[in-house]
N, C-alpha and C positions, 0 to 999 in steps of 0.2 A: 557384301555389295551389289548393293542393287536388289536387297530380300531377298539373301540364298548365304545361307547358316556357311557354307564354303563356294565362294563365288568360280564356278567355272572361267577356264579361258584355254586364247589360242593361240597359239606363236608360231608364225608365218614368216618365213625370213625369203626374203629380196635379194636377187644379184642379179646386176646391171654393170658392164663397162669393170668386173675383178673387184667391186667392191659389194659389200651384204650388205645388210640390215635385216632383223629382225624386231617384229611391230607386233606385238599381246590388244589379243582381239578379247572384249569385253560381249557379254550379251548384253543384246540390246533390255533399255526401259522397256516392260511388258506391254503398255500406251501407242510405243514408237512404233512401231507399222499400222495399227486402226489409224492414229491419226496421220503417217505419211500415208496412205491410202485417201483419205480424204481430202489430206491440201493437197497430193498430187495425183487428180483422180484421171481413168482411163478413160470412162465413156463409152463414147461413143468409136475410138478411135482406128484407126488400120495403120498395117506397114507400120515407113519410118519416124509416124507420131506414135505410134503404142512402142516404138523401139528407146522414143526418145522419150520419153514417161518410165519405164526399167532401167534407160542407163540412170535418170535424175536419181531414181529413189536408189539405187544402187548403190551411188553417190554419196548419198545422205545413211545410209544405213552403213557403209563403212565408216564414215565421219563420226556417229554416234557408238561407233563400237570403240573408234579410237580417243575416243575423249579424255577417255578417265588417265591415261597416261598420257599423249601426246600436247603440246601447249599449243596454242594460236590455233583451235578451230572455233571458228563462228558459231556462239547461242545458235537455235534452228529458231525461224519467226514464229512468234507465235502461233499454232495451232489453227486458230480462225481466219488469219492475215492471206489475203488475197491469191491467187495463182500468181500474179509477179512477184510479188517478194518473193516467197520458192524458189521462185527461177532466177531471181538474183543470187539469192542465198545459195543454191547448184556453182549457179556459174563463180561464183566467189569459193567453193570447196574445190571444185576444180581446177582454176588454176591456180588455190595452195597446193595441189593434188603437184599437178603438174610442177611447179617452180621446186618442189623434194624431189622431182626428177622420176616421178611413181608415172608411167606407162600403161594406156590400155586395159593392156596381160596385165598388170603385175596390180591393176583396178580390179582386174575382173578377180584374180586368182586372190584376194582379199574379201571378196563380196561373196564365194562361194566357202572361202574360210569360215562367214561371221551368218551365213543360211545352216551350213555346220554344226556350227558352236550352237546357234540357236534351236536346231535339234537336238544335241545332248540335252542344252542348259532347261526343255522342256521336259528331258525325261527325268532328268535330275529331281525339280520342280515335281514331277508325279508321283516315282517314288519315294525320293525323301524329303518332301516339304521344302519348305521356304522359312523356317522355322520359329512359325507366326504364331 
């Protein structure tokens, strides 16, 4: 899946209010992060604006990593779409995650797991190859 002979995944179990749910995260498509950095640029931002950019990117990363198994995640805008289109997309994702009961702390945990998975999948590609 997504270029791997065997796709590395990461499972994260979140618990809230006595209920647990396990999410399976998948590697991001190879060109996703460069596209996301271009779509939601940092520029010369400082402070709160820079934090907002990181938060928007984190939400989009988690959504893309969950896409193979979670229904209802809307497709991302065209890579060349205006920044406003990407902000609307991220707002829609944030509402979707909030409706699913995910808190900011839970999203942060999922984002850290995506980062870890990206490191592992990078190591797999370097040592095993992508089966091409």
